[in-house]
C-alpha positions in Angstrom: 104.8 115.2 107.0 102.0 115.3 109.5 104.6 115.9 112.2 105.9 118.8 110.3 102.4 120.2 109.8 101.7 119.9 113.5 105.0 121.4 114.6 105.4 124.1 112.0 101.8 125.2 111.4 99.2 123.9 113.9 101.1 124.6 117.0 101.7 128.2 115.8 98.2 129.1 114.6 95.7 127.0 116.6 93.5 129.2 118.7 95.7 132.2 117.9 95.0 135.7 116.6 96.9 135.4 113.3 97.9 139.0 113.1 99.1 139.5 116.7 100.2 136.1 117.9 102.0 134.6 114.9 105.2 136.5 114.1 105.7 134.9 110.7 102.1 136.1 109.7 102.7 139.7 110.8 101.6 142.0 108.1 99.8 139.3 106.1 96.1 139.9 105.5 94.8 136.5 106.7 92.7 135.5 103.7 92.8 131.8 102.9 94.9 132.5 99.8 97.5 134.5 101.7 97.6 132.0 104.6 98.1 129.1 102.1 101.1 130.9 100.6 102.6 131.6 104.1 102.1 127.9 105.1 103.8 126.8 101.9 106.8 129.1 102.7 107.0 127.5 106.2 106.6 123.9 105.1 108.4 123.6 101.8 112.0 124.0 103.1 111.2 121.4 105.8 109.8 119.0 103.2 113.0 119.3 101.1 114.9 117.8 104.0 113.3 114.4 103.4 114.8 112.5 100.6 112.4 112.1 97.7 109.9 114.3 99.3 108.3 117.3 97.6 105.5 119.5 98.7 102.8 119.4 96.1 99.9 121.5 97.5 98.8 123.5 100.5 95.0 123.7 101.0 93.5 126.0 103.5 89.8 125.4 104.1 87.5 128.1 105.6 84.4 125.9 105.2 83.4 122.8 103.3 82.7 124.9 100.2 85.3 127.6 100.5 89.1 126.8 100.3 92.3 128.0 98.7 95.0 125.9 97.1 98.6 127.0 96.6 100.8 124.9 94.4 104.0 126.8 94.9 105.6 129.7 93.1 105.4 129.8 89.3 108.6 128.7 87.7 
């Protein structure tokens, strides 16, 4: 899954202006909470492609003490 993270997320957002440079974040206010949801939406379909694999959580850390967790949509 680290390869997915690198390909689907890090390569798209690293050293980028999230509102201008990342098309799939256009219109998203880039709070940690909103970015975690956007990352989930990007990663979860890819994770389903691996047999027996399920995305459990996305955590976006702004600092050591400030982070947001997203556990997927409520079912």
